[in-house]
C-alpha positions in Angstrom: 54.9 -59.1 27.5 57.6 -60.9 24.7 56.8 -61.1 20.9 56.3 -64.7 22.0 54.1 -63.9 24.6 51.5 -61.6 22.4 52.1 -63.8 19.4 50.6 -66.9 22.6 48.0 -64.6 23.3 47.1 -63.4 20.0 46.3 -67.8 19.2 44.3 -68.7 22.2 42.5 -65.6 21.8 42.0 -66.1 17.9 40.9 -70.2 18.7 38.6 -69.2 21.1 36.6 -66.5 18.5 37.0 -68.8 15.7 34.9 -71.6 18.2 32.5 -69.9 19.2 31.6 -68.3 14.9 32.4 -71.9 14.4 34.8 -71.1 11.9 36.8 -74.4 11.4 39.0 -72.6 8.8 40.0 -70.1 11.5 40.6 -73.1 13.9 42.6 -74.8 11.9 45.2 -72.2 11.1 45.8 -72.0 15.5 47.4 -75.4 14.5 51.3 -76.5 13.1 50.7 -79.0 10.3 52.3 -81.5 13.0 49.9 -80.2 15.7 48.0 -83.6 18.2 44.8 -82.6 19.9 43.9 -85.6 23.1 40.8 -85.3 24.5 41.3 -87.2 27.5 37.5 -87.6 27.8 35.4 -91.1 27.2 32.9 -90.9 24.1 33.6 -89.5 20.6 35.6 -87.4 20.2 37.9 -89.3 23.5 41.2 -90.3 22.5 43.5 -88.7 20.9 43.4 -87.1 16.9 44.8 -84.8 14.7 43.6 -81.4 13.8 41.0 -82.0 10.9 37.8 -80.1 9.1 36.5 -83.5 10.1 36.9 -83.5 13.6 35.2 -80.1 13.4 33.2 -80.2 11.6 31.3 -83.9 13.6 31.8 -81.7 16.8 29.7 -78.2 15.0 27.0 -81.6 13.7 27.7 -82.3 17.6 26.7 -79.5 18.9 25.3 -77.1 17.0 23.9 -74.6 19.3 28.1 -74.2 21.0 29.5 -71.2 22.8 33.1 -71.4 24.9 34.1 -69.3 27.6 37.2 -68.4 29.0 37.8 -68.2 32.4 41.2 -67.4 33.2 44.3 -68.5 32.3 48.2 -68.8 33.2 50.5 -68.5 30.0 54.8 -69.8 30.8 56.2 -69.7 27.9 54.9 -72.0 25.2 52.6 -73.6 27.6 49.5 -72.7 28.4 46.4 -73.8 31.5 42.8 -72.5 29.9 40.1 -72.8 32.3 37.1 -73.0 30.1 33.2 -73.6 30.5 31.1 -74.3 27.4 27.0 -73.9 27.3 24.9 -75.0 24.6 22.6 -77.3 23.0 23.3 -80.7 21.6 22.0 -82.2 18.1 18.4 -83.4 19.1 18.1 -79.5 20.7 18.9 -80.4 24.3 20.4 -78.7 26.4 24.5 -79.3 26.5 26.9 -77.9 29.6 30.9 -78.9 30.4 33.9 -77.8 32.1 37.1 -77.8 30.9 41.2 -77.1 31.3 42.4 -77.4 28.3 46.5 -77.1 27.9 48.2 -75.4 25.0 51.7 -76.2 24.2 52.7 -73.1 21.1 55.1 -73.5 19.0 55.8 -69.8 16.2 52.7 -68.9 17.8 50.5 -70.7 16.4 49.4 -74.9 18.8 51.3 -77.6 18.4 49.6 -79.5 20.6 46.4 -79.5 22.4 44.6 -81.1 25.9 41.9 -81.2 27.1 40.5 -82.9 30.2 36.6 -82.1 30.4 35.7 -81.5 34.4 31.8 -83.4 33.8 28.9 -83.0 31.9 26.0 -81.1 33.8 23.8 -81.0 30.3 21.5 -78.1 32.5 
């Protein structure tokens, strides 16, 4: 594994570990200063965003219990495709389950572009 591949793998691992720990600073440390996020779905998190502590706080407020499980990934240079499943609860305690294809572009071992393609909320 090349040095950049190892740095990219470490970044993706740190990203999901920080999400699972609700570690906002840890997630933010994975992004470059000019990073973009695009969620290709309807809803409060849909559309284009800049990474921010407010966005992450909103995520963790909406889903106070949530865990992300990486089910597989493919890396080609500075591009990483990840298959992910989440399970948790909405703020009202109702169950939440979703599946995603997440796509990352990295620069210098940090995420400069993150695109999320949710495959469908199942709720239970």
